[in-house]
KEKE-3310 file (N, C-alpha, C; in steps of 0.2 Angstrom, whole numbers, plus 5000, padded with zeros to 4 digits):
npx = (4894:4902:4922:4932:4941:4959:4967:4973:4991:4994:5000:5013:5013:5021:5027:5021:5026:5037:5040:5045:5046:5057:5064:5075:5075:5072:5066:5064:5057:5066:5079:5080:5083:5088:5090:5080:5066:5055:5041:5030:5017:5012:4999:4999:5009:5016:5011:5005:5006:5013:5024:5029:5031:5039:5051:5050:5056:5068:5075:5078:5086:5097:5095:5088:5094:5107:5101:5101:5090:5082:5075:5058:5047:5031:5018:5002:5009:5019:5035:5042:5032:5037:5050:5051:5044:5054:5065:5060:5057:5070:5073:5065:5066:5079:5080:5088:5081:5083:5079:5073:5057:5043:5036:5020:5010:5003:4996:4999:5006:5002:4989:4993:4998:4986:4984:4974:4962:4943:4934:4940:4947:4947:4959:4971:4983:4983:4989:5000:5010:5022:5031:5044:5053:5072:5067:5060:5048:5032:5030:5024:5011:5005:4991:4987:4975:4973:4972:4981:4995:5012:5020:5034:5044:5039:5037:5051:5054:5047:5053:5064:5058:5052:5065:5073:5064:5068:5080:5083:5074:5063:5048:5042:5034:5021:5023:5036:5053:5070:5082:5073:5066:5060:5049:5048:5041:5024:5023:5022:5019:5015:5029:5038:5029:5032:5047:5048:5043:5054:5066:5076:5081:5073:5061:5047:5029:5017:5015:5014:5018:5032:5046:5062:5079:5083:5091:5105:5104)
npy = (4932:4945:4944:4957:4967:4969:4986:4989:4997:5011:5018:5028:5028:5019:5006:4990:4984:4968:4952:4937:4917:4910:4904:4906:4909:4920:4933:4950:4968:4978:4971:4974:4989:5004:4997:4993:4983:4970:4963:4950:4942:4924:4910:4898:4885:4870:4874:4877:4890:4898:4891:4894:4909:4910:4906:4914:4927:4923:4921:4936:4937:4942:4954:4962:4961:4969:4982:4986:4978:4967:4951:4945:4932:4926:4917:4909:4895:4882:4882:4869:4865:4875:4872:4859:4861:4870:4863:4852:4861:4863:4849:4845:4858:4863:4875:4884:4891:4907:4915:4921:4914:4920:4909:4913:4904:4912:4921:4934:4945:4943:4947:4961:4967:4966:4955:4947:4941:4941:4938:4929:4921:4912:4907:4908:4917:4931:4935:4947:4963:4971:4986:4992:5004:5010:5018:5011:5014:5014:5010:5008:4997:4980:4971:4956:4943:4925:4917:4922:4922:4935:4947:4947:4956:4966:4972:4972:4984:4995:4997:5002:5013:5019:5021:5028:5041:5045:5047:5058:5067:5067:5060:5046:5041:5034:5017:5017:5013:5009:5023:5028:5044:5057:5063:5082:5088:5098:5118:5127:5140:5155:5162:5150:5146:5152:5153:5141:5138:5146:5139:5130:5119:5109:5096:5104:5097:5105:5120:5112:5100:5090:5085:5076:5072:5054:5047:5034:5022)
npz = (5085:5079:5078:5083:5072:5070:5071:5058:5053:5048:5032:5035:5049:5064:5063:5071:5083:5088:5095:5093:5088:5077:5060:5064:5074:5090:5085:5082:5080:5084:5080:5064:5062:5056:5043:5030:5028:5021:5026:5024:5024:5023:5016:5021:5026:5014:5002:4986:4979:4988:4989:4975:4977:4989:4982:4973:4979:4985:4974:4971:4981:4983:4975:4983:4996:4992:4991:5004:5012:5021:5022:5027:5034:5038:5044:5051:5057:5062:5070:5068:5056:5048:5045:5041:5030:5022:5021:5013:5002:4999:4997:4983:4975:4974:4981:4994:5007:5012:5024:5037:5043:5052:5065:5068:5081:5089:5083:5084:5078:5065:5068:5074:5064:5054:5047:5047:5038:5041:5033:5022:5028:5046:5052:5044:5038:5024:5008:5012:5011:5020:5018:5025:5033:5037:5049:5057:5050:5042:5026:5015:5011:5004:4996:4993:4987:4993:4980:4971:4965:4972:4963:4963:4958:4958:4970:4973:4964:4969:4981:4976:4969:4982:4991:4980:4980:4993:4993:4981:4983:4976:4965:4959:4945:4937:4931:4935:4931:4937:4936:4926:4921:4932:4944:4947:4964:4965:4960:4972:4976:4968:4965:4963:4953:4942:4942:4940:4926:4921:4919:4910:4911:4913:4911:4903:4906:4909:4921:4934:4931:4929:4924:4926:4924:4931:4943:4943:4955)
capx = (4897:4908:4927:4935:4948:4965:4966:4978:4994:4995:5005:5018:5014:5028:5026:5020:5033:5034:5043:5043:5049:5056:5067:5082:5077:5070:5065:5062:5058:5071:5082:5082:5083:5096:5087:5074:5064:5051:5038:5028:5014:5010:4993:5001:5017:5017:5005:5007:5005:5016:5029:5031:5033:5045:5056:5053:5058:5074:5077:5081:5085:5106:5095:5085:5102:5110:5098:5099:5084:5080:5065:5056:5040:5026:5013:5002:5011:5023:5041:5042:5030:5041:5058:5050:5043:5060:5068:5055:5059:5080:5077:5062:5068:5085:5082:5087:5077:5089:5076:5067:5048:5040:5031:5016:5005:4997:4993:5002:5010:4997:4984:4996:4997:4980:4985:4968:4955:4940:4930:4943:4949:4950:4966:4976:4985:4982:4996:5003:5018:5026:5039:5045:5061:5076:5066:5054:5041:5030:5032:5020:5009:5002:4988:4984:4971:4971:4972:4985:5004:5014:5025:5041:5051:5037:5040:5058:5052:5043:5058:5070:5056:5054:5074:5075:5059:5071:5087:5084:5067:5057:5043:5043:5028:5019:5028:5046:5060:5076:5086:5069:5064:5057:5046:5047:5034:5022:5024:5017:5017:5018:5036:5041:5029:5038:5055:5049:5044:5061:5069:5076:5085:5067:5056:5040:5021:5014:5018:5015:5021:5040:5051:5071:5083:5083:5100:5107:5102)
capy = (4938:4947:4944:4961:4966:4974:4991:4990:5001:5015:5021:5035:5025:5016:4998:4988:4980:4962:4949:4931:4914:4910:4898:4907:4910:4925:4939:4958:4972:4982:4968:4977:4995:5005:4994:4991:4978:4968:4958:4946:4933:4919:4908:4892:4879:4866:4875:4877:4895:4901:4886:4898:4914:4909:4904:4922:4929:4920:4922:4941:4939:4947:4960:4965:4963:4975:4989:4987:4976:4960:4948:4942:4928:4926:4914:4904:4889:4881:4881:4863:4863:4877:4869:4853:4866:4873:4854:4850:4866:4861:4843:4847:4862:4863:4880:4885:4900:4908:4921:4921:4913:4919:4905:4915:4903:4914:4926:4941:4947:4944:4951:4970:4970:4967:4951:4940:4944:4935:4936:4927:4914:4915:4903:4907:4925:4934:4938:4955:4963:4978:4988:4995:5009:5011:5022:5008:5017:5008:5015:5004:4989:4977:4964:4950:4935:4917:4912:4925:4927:4940:4948:4949:4962:4974:4974:4976:4992:4999:4999:5007:5020:5022:5025:5036:5047:5047:5052:5063:5073:5069:5057:5042:5042:5028:5013:5019:5008:5014:5027:5033:5051:5055:5070:5086:5090:5105:5123:5130:5148:5158:5163:5144:5143:5158:5152:5135:5141:5149:5134:5125:5109:5103:5094:5103:5096:5112:5122:5107:5092:5093:5080:5078:5064:5050:5046:5027:5019)
capz = (5086:5075:5081:5082:5069:5073:5066:5052:5052:5039:5028:5040:5055:5065:5063:5076:5087:5089:5096:5090:5086:5070:5059:5063:5081:5092:5081:5084:5074:5083:5074:5058:5064:5052:5036:5026:5030:5019:5032:5021:5027:5017:5020:5026:5022:5010:4998:4980:4977:4995:4988:4971:4982:4992:4976:4969:4983:4985:4967:4971:4988:4983:4974:4991:5001:4990:4992:5011:5016:5026:5018:5034:5031:5043:5046:5057:5057:5070:5069:5064:5050:5044:5045:5036:5022:5019:5020:5006:4994:4997:4990:4978:4970:4975:4982:5001:5010:5019:5027:5044:5045:5060:5067:5072:5082:5092:5079:5086:5073:5061:5070:5075:5055:5047:5040:5046:5035:5043:5029:5019:5034:5053:5053:5038:5034:5017:5006:5015:5011:5022:5017:5032:5032:5044:5055:5057:5049:5035:5020:5008:5010:4997:5000:4989:4991:4995:4973:4967:4969:4971:4958:4968:4956:4959:4977:4973:4960:4974:4986:4972:4969:4991:4992:4976:4980:5000:4992:4977:4985:4970:4964:4954:4940:4934:4927:4933:4935:4943:4930:4922:4923:4940:4942:4952:4965:4961:4965:4980:4977:4963:4962:4960:4947:4938:4943:4935:4919:4917:4919:4905:4914:4915:4904:4907:4902:4911:4927:4939:4927:4927:4923:4927:4923:4935:4945:4944:4961)
cpx = (4903:4916:4929:4941:4953:4964:4971:4982:4992:4999:5008:5016:5021:5025:5025:5025:5031:5039:5043:5046:5049:5062:5073:5081:5072:5072:5061:5061:5062:5079:5086:5082:5089:5095:5082:5073:5056:5046:5033:5026:5010:5006:4995:5008:5013:5010:5008:5008:5013:5023:5034:5034:5040:5051:5057:5057:5065:5077:5080:5082:5093:5102:5093:5090:5105:5107:5096:5092:5084:5072:5066:5047:5037:5020:5010:5002:5018:5029:5044:5041:5033:5049:5056:5046:5050:5063:5066:5056:5066:5079:5071:5064:5074:5088:5082:5085:5080:5087:5074:5060:5046:5036:5025:5010:5002:4995:4996:5004:5005:4992:4986:4995:4992:4981:4980:4965:4950:4936:4932:4943:4952:4956:4971:4976:4984:4990:4999:5008:5018:5032:5041:5054:5065:5075:5061:5047:5039:5027:5027:5017:5007:4998:4985:4981:4974:4977:4978:4992:5005:5018:5029:5045:5045:5037:5046:5058:5049:5049:5065:5065:5054:5061:5077:5071:5063:5077:5087:5079:5062:5052:5044:5034:5026:5021:5034:5047:5066:5080:5082:5069:5059:5054:5046:5040:5032:5023:5020:5016:5019:5023:5037:5037:5033:5045:5054:5048:5050:5064:5071:5078:5082:5062:5049:5034:5018:5018:5017:5018:5027:5043:5059:5074:5086:5088:5101:5107:5107)
cpy = (4938:4947:4952:4960:4973:4982:4989:4996:5003:5016:5026:5034:5021:5010:4995:4984:4973:4957:4941:4926:4912:4904:4901:4911:4916:4928:4944:4962:4976:4979:4971:4984:4995:5001:4993:4985:4975:4962:4957:4941:4931:4915:4902:4889:4874:4868:4880:4885:4899:4898:4891:4905:4915:4908:4910:4924:4926:4922:4930:4943:4941:4954:4965:4967:4969:4980:4990:4984:4970:4958:4943:4938:4928:4921:4910:4897:4887:4881:4875:4862:4870:4875:4864:4855:4867:4867:4854:4854:4864:4854:4842:4850:4863:4871:4882:4891:4901:4915:4920:4919:4913:4914:4908:4913:4906:4920:4934:4946:4949:4947:4961:4971:4968:4962:4946:4945:4941:4934:4931:4919:4916:4912:4905:4918:4925:4936:4946:4955:4972:4981:4994:5000:5008:5013:5017:5011:5014:5014:5012:5000:4987:4972:4963:4946:4929:4915:4916:4925:4933:4941:4953:4956:4967:4976:4976:4984:4996:5002:5001:5012:5024:5026:5030:5041:5052:5052:5057:5070:5074:5062:5052:5041:5035:5024:5015:5013:5012:5015:5028:5040:5051:5064:5076:5089:5097:5110:5124:5136:5152:5160:5157:5143:5147:5154:5145:5133:5145:5144:5130:5119:5107:5102:5095:5104:5102:5112:5117:5101:5094:5087:5081:5072:5061:5050:5038:5025:5017)
cpz = (5084:5078:5079:5077:5070:5068:5064:5053:5046:5038:5033:5047:5058:5066:5070:5078:5088:5090:5096:5089:5079:5067:5059:5070:5084:5088:5083:5078:5075:5078:5068:5058:5058:5046:5034:5028:5028:5023:5027:5026:5018:5020:5025:5023:5019:5005:4991:4979:4982:4991:4983:4975:4985:4987:4974:4971:4985:4978:4965:4978:4989:4979:4980:4992:4996:4989:5000:5014:5015:5022:5026:5033:5037:5041:5051:5058:5063:5067:5065:5056:5045:5042:5040:5030:5018:5018:5012:5001:4993:4992:4983:4972:4971:4978:4993:5002:5016:5024:5032:5044:5051:5060:5071:5075:5085:5089:5080:5082:5067:5063:5070:5069:5051:5044:5041:5043:5034:5037:5025:5023:5041:5056:5049:5037:5027:5017:5008:5014:5016:5021:5022:5031:5038:5049:5057:5056:5042:5031:5014:5010:5003:5001:4992:4992:4989:4987:4971:4968:4968:4963:4962:4965:4957:4967:4978:4969:4965:4980:4982:4971:4976:4993:4986:4978:4988:4998:4988:4979:4980:4970:4960:4953:4938:4929:4926:4934:4936:4935:4924:4923:4928:4939:4948:4958:4962:4962:4970:4979:4968:4958:4960:4955:4942:4940:4937:4929:4915:4917:4914:4903:4915:4912:4904:4901:4901:4919:4931:4938:4925:4926:4925:4926:4929:4935:4945:4952:4966)
residu = (UNK:UNK:UNK:UNK:UNK:UNK:UNK:UNK:UNK:UNK:UNK:UNK:UNK:UNK:UNK:UNK:UNK:UNK:UNK:UNK:UNK:UNK:UNK:UNK:UNK:UNK:UNK:UNK:UNK:UNK:UNK:UNK:UNK:UNK:UNK:UNK:UNK:UNK:UNK:UNK:UNK:UNK:UNK:UNK:UNK:UNK:UNK:UNK:UNK:UNK:UNK:UNK:UNK:UNK:UNK:UNK:UNK:UNK:UNK:UNK:UNK:UNK:UNK:UNK:UNK:UNK:UNK:UNK:UNK:UNK:UNK:UNK:UNK:UNK:UNK:UNK:UNK:UNK:UNK:UNK:UNK:UNK:UNK:UNK:UNK:UNK:UNK:UNK:UNK:UNK:UNK:UNK:UNK:UNK:UNK:UNK:UNK:UNK:UNK:UNK:UNK:UNK:UNK:UNK:UNK:UNK:UNK:UNK:UNK:UNK:UNK:UNK:UNK:UNK:UNK:UNK:UNK:UNK:UNK:UNK:UNK:UNK:UNK:UNK:UNK:UNK:UNK:UNK:UNK:UNK:UNK:UNK:UNK:UNK:UNK:UNK:UNK:UNK:UNK:UNK:UNK:UNK:UNK:UNK:UNK:UNK:UNK:UNK:UNK:UNK:UNK:UNK:UNK:UNK:UNK:UNK:UNK:UNK:UNK:UNK:UNK:UNK:UNK:UNK:UNK:UNK:UNK:UNK:UNK:UNK:UNK:UNK:UNK:UNK:UNK:UNK:UNK:UNK:UNK:UNK:UNK:UNK:UNK:UNK:UNK:UNK:UNK:UNK:UNK:UNK:UNK:UNK:UNK:UNK:UNK:UNK:UNK:UNK:UNK:UNK:UNK:UNK:UNK:UNK:UNK:UNK:UNK:UNK:UNK:UNK:UNK:UNK:UNK:UNK:UNK:UNK:UNK)
# end
């Protein structure tokens, strides 16, 4: 009999609450209220791809912090395994892992966030990423397979896009980078269409596709 899979949180949902042990002691979702949170899972400690990913997150940790973003790892490993792996990374790579890693032995966090995909593994989480805003709302999700590491600069770019959209009431086009032009929402009435067509300050491709200069982060 196939074990039922928990419903994945959807974009716009309130992030599932949790309380768990971690390498920094007990952690709760409420600890991150008022901050952005990147919650990500990895399949297992002492594995090659996961080690390179943790190094990549640390390489950009200051950039995330500048954006009011906390990092939080998760896997179905014990605290002792996490601590031993952190020491190994420090000894072998000279890298300090400064963010907490949840020891999700009972898989409660992994199940609540849909990080266990039974067709891949029944005992290891896939590479999931949840971007959660200061109001504890899920704003974005990314899923990667076991054998492909994440592009951490893309996760940072995604945070920049979400924060820019929130701040300026705009949308970010394909391949957008901070400082690039941004998009205005499409007009919803005939009068809004006419006003847009008459506005010389907008780079107008057509009535529904309009660009304006982006502001620095």
